[in-house]
Structures are given as structure tokens and as C-alpha cells.
Phi, psi and omega in degrees: 000318176296328178302310182292323179297312184286329174295320178295317178298322180294320181285322186277320188238357178052048180288127180301131178091344182293330182290350181294341181289347178283347181270125183293330179296319179293315181294325177295315179298317179294322179294320178296315180297315180295321179298318177297318180295316181297314184287326182277316183285309184272341178297315180295323178294319180295319178298319179296319178296318179296323177295317180296324179277000181058039175271084186240166183280139175258126186248131174282133182280104179256006179080014181275143182295127175079359185291329183286351176293341179277353180301126179088357177300130182304127176256188186062022177292348177299340177300323179297316180295318179299316179296320180294338178267311190288316184298307179297323181296314180296330183276324191245349184269161170279106190286348177274353179291127185297328179292322177294318179299314179297321179296317180295316179299315180297315182297312181293317182300308181290329176296321178295318178299316179295322179296316179299319179299312179293323180298317180295320181293317188276308189268332177267355178056036177253109185296337182284336182070205179295133182302142184302324182294327179286326175297314180297319178299318178295318180293317180293320177300316177297318181298322179295319179295313181295314182299314180295319180296314181294326182284329188253340185289131182291343181276352179257101186227171178235135177277120182229156173284133184233163176245149180279147356280158181250156180260340181279148181271357181291153185298145175268146173241133181262132178234166181233124174246094189071241177257001185258120177279151173214163187240144173234155183205147174281118183226157170289132186216157175264013180265153173216163181260126175224148179285164175061031178225153184305123182059013182058021180243131178231122178262103187291341178290335182286354174300330181256023183299335181293347180283347179111197189295336183264019186296333185292339180288349177261013185298326180298318180299314180296317181298317180298320178296320178296317180296316178300316180298314183295313184293315180292322181292313181294316182297310181288326176297317178295322180294318178294318180295321180295332178288345179263078177055037173067033182285352183297329181298313181293315180293323178295321179296321179294316180296000000 
């Protein structure tokens, strides 16, 4: 929101310094600083409020050494993380960017699932929380939305080297490799970048190459399965790690 405000001020009144908001490096730095302020200043206050309201963690006694020390630890701390993500993003990001939209939808969606889980544990006194099948349903539902959007949205493209003539209307860029010119263009593609793979490129449609010449028409199915796998694995992996004395914070920072 601040991005749009300062861009408007720069265009209308030519205010010195207002144009700096067009640079993503500046907005990124400001978002990081604001996120730190939100989580440190308001995080401690939220924890204090949760303690006063006796919104604490209920621990099942499994006979593990030291596990009961977590009894009463303030839960619903994910609210701090949500604020640290959502507030800077809403203020400094280009909200029409499809990647920003998907990130916001994902954050809020998974935050709601986590809130319901904690609410059941704390206020309904059910140590199991939200049933696992409902968590999986929520994760798969989100994955279907993200997968379909990424596959069909015209703004989600991959820059690839192309040969003339081209069928896409997107602009061509001319490059020079020695004395040989070549062209690149933003196109819809079934490729993605992953580490530890040849050229860091993985074409998920080729998983079904054994079906013959028409295998690419099934690329959406393969892509959706990959998205479901990634979202459910990352979400549940983070949840399991967080259950081990809050280790999710450290691993998330490394990632």
C-alpha cells in the first residue's frame, strides 16, 4: 500500500525521495526491518497477553524426559509470524503481482488451519487438535488452487531460448553468444528449476514420456501431483519439526 502511495506522490507532486519505492531492493530492506520490529516489539506483548489469558500448550505425557516443562507454554504464537509476514508484504509489495497474491493466499490459508488446530487444543481441551484428515484436505485444497493458478495464469512464465518463427506474442530478446545471435522469450512451460539436477531444469511433463507422443497433454496432472506433494510435505514437515521444542524457526531460517 505504501508502494502505491509513494509512487502516486512521486508522479503527482514529484516529492524528492518518493521514487525510491520503485526499487525492489529498498522495499525488501524496509520490509525486513518492519518485520523485525513487528515480531520483536509486538511479539513479546502478544506472548504476555497469551500468558495472562492462560492460552498455553497442553502436553501429552509420553514419559519423555523434560517434556512436561512445555506444559503451559503460550501457543498460537503463529500469529506473530503471520503479522511479521503479512504487514510488511501489504505495505511494500506490488499487490497485483500473481506471486505475491499466491503467497498471501497460502499464508492466510495455512494460518487459518493452524489457528483452528490451536483453538481446538486450547479452548476445546482436545489434545489431538484438528483431525489429520481435515488438515490434509485443507492442504490439498490449497495445492489444487495454487497448481491450477500457476499452470494457467499468463503471468507465470519461464524465459527460454526459442527459435524463429515463434507462436507466442510476448516480446523477443536478442542475445549474443560469441558471434552467434540467439533469442529468448517468456513462454508457458512445463519446466521448473530444482537443485541437484542436470542444468537445474526439470520438465515434469517428461515423467509420462513413456506414454508416447501425446504425453505433454497430461502435464497438468503431473504438475498438480507435484504441487500437492510439496505443499503437504513442507507443511507437515514444518509442523512436526515445530513440535520438537520449536525447531521450526531455525530450520525455516536456514531454508
